[in-house]
C-alpha positions in Angstrom: 178.5 51.5 154.9 177.5 50.6 158.8 179.7 52.8 160.5 179.0 55.3 158.3 175.1 55.1 158.7 175.8 55.1 162.3 177.8 58.2 162.1 175.4 59.8 160.0 172.0 59.3 161.7 173.0 58.8 165.7 170.8 56.9 167.5 169.0 55.7 164.6 170.8 52.2 164.1 169.8 49.9 167.4 171.9 47.7 168.6 171.4 44.7 170.9 173.2 41.6 172.1 172.8 41.0 175.9 171.9 43.1 179.0 173.1 46.1 179.4 177.2 46.6 180.0 177.8 42.7 178.3 180.0 41.2 176.4 178.1 42.5 173.6 177.5 45.8 174.9 180.9 46.3 175.4 182.1 44.8 172.0 180.2 47.1 170.4 181.1 50.5 171.9 185.0 49.7 171.4 184.3 49.0 167.8 182.5 52.8 167.4 185.4 54.3 169.7 187.9 52.6 167.6 185.8 54.2 164.8 185.7 57.6 166.6 181.6 57.1 167.3 180.2 58.0 170.4 179.2 54.3 171.7 175.9 55.7 172.7 175.4 56.7 168.4 174.0 53.0 168.1 171.6 53.1 171.3 171.7 49.7 173.4 168.2 47.4 173.9 169.2 44.9 176.8 168.3 41.5 176.1 168.2 38.2 177.1 171.0 37.2 175.1 172.5 37.0 171.7 169.6 34.5 170.5 166.7 37.7 171.4 168.6 39.7 170.1 169.1 38.0 166.4 165.2 37.6 167.2 164.7 40.5 167.7 167.2 42.3 164.5 165.3 39.1 162.3 162.1 41.0 163.5 163.1 44.4 163.0 163.3 45.6 166.3 167.2 46.4 166.1 169.7 46.8 163.3 172.8 45.6 165.0 174.3 42.5 166.5 177.3 41.9 168.2 178.3 38.1 169.3 179.6 35.0 168.6 179.8 32.5 165.7 178.2 30.3 167.6 175.4 32.1 168.9 174.9 33.4 165.2 175.5 30.6 163.5 172.0 28.8 162.5 170.7 32.4 161.5 174.4 33.1 159.4 173.7 29.5 157.7 169.9 30.1 156.9 170.5 33.5 155.6 168.6 35.4 157.8 171.8 37.4 159.2 175.4 38.2 157.4 178.6 38.7 159.2 180.1 41.6 158.3 182.9 41.0 160.5 184.9 39.2 162.8 186.4 41.4 166.0 189.3 39.0 165.8 192.8 39.6 164.7 192.3 36.3 161.8 190.0 35.4 160.2 187.0 32.0 161.5 188.0 29.4 159.6 184.2 28.2 159.4 183.8 31.3 157.2 186.6 32.2 155.7 185.1 35.1 153.6 184.1 36.9 156.7 187.1 39.7 157.4 188.5 40.6 160.6 187.3 44.4 161.7 190.0 45.8 161.2 190.2 44.2 157.5 187.3 45.8 157.0 187.7 49.4 158.5 190.9 49.7 159.8 189.5 49.4 163.3 192.0 47.5 165.3 190.0 45.8 167.8 189.4 42.6 168.9 186.6 40.4 171.6 186.0 37.4 172.1 183.5 35.1 174.2 185.1 33.1 177.2 184.2 29.9 178.8 185.2 28.6 182.4 184.5 26.0 185.1 184.0 27.3 188.0 184.4 25.7 191.9 183.3 27.2 195.0 185.1 29.3 197.0 187.6 27.0 198.8 187.5 24.0 196.6 190.3 21.3 198.4 193.8 21.4 196.8 193.6 17.9 196.5 190.4 18.1 194.6 192.1 21.1 192.0 195.3 18.5 191.7 192.6 16.4 190.5 190.4 18.1 188.4 193.2 20.4 186.4 194.6 17.7 185.1 191.4 16.5 184.0 190.3 19.5 182.6 193.5 20.2 180.1 193.4 16.5 178.6 189.8 17.1 177.5 190.2 20.9 176.0 193.7 19.6 174.1 191.6 16.4 172.7 190.8 16.0 169.3 187.2 15.4 170.5 187.0 19.0 172.0 188.7 21.1 169.5 187.0 19.2 166.9 183.4 20.3 168.5 184.8 23.9 169.2 185.4 24.2 165.4 181.9 23.4 164.3 
C-alpha cells in the first residue's frame, strides 16, 4: 500500500532518517528503484538521524522513516510507529511478525547498518596484533551476542 501511495502521488509522502545521501536515504532510494519508482517520488527531508526522523514522523512532518530496529525499537514497542518490512533476507527474531521486504513486496533489496572499530592511520602492527584477537573474542562472546539481539 505504501509503494502504491508513493507511486500514485509522487512528492506527497516525505521520508527522513539521516542526512542527504546517508544510509537510510540510500535504503529508501534502493527500495523505490526496486519497485520501479523514481527515488525522488518520496522526497528526502535530511535529519540528524533516525531518532529525529522518527520524532518528525510522529509529529506528522514526514510519513516514511527507513531505519534500523534499535533506532526504532522504543517507538515500535510503544505503538507510536509501525514497521512495514525488514530490509533483510530474513525476518528479525525480535519482530517475527514483520515480513522481509521481499516477502511483503517481492523487491529483493537488502540494507543494513554496520558497526566498526577504527584507529588512526599507521596504527602499529603490534597494536593490531593485540587488538584484533580481543575484538574477535568480544564479538563472539555470548554477552555481546545477547546484547545485540536485544
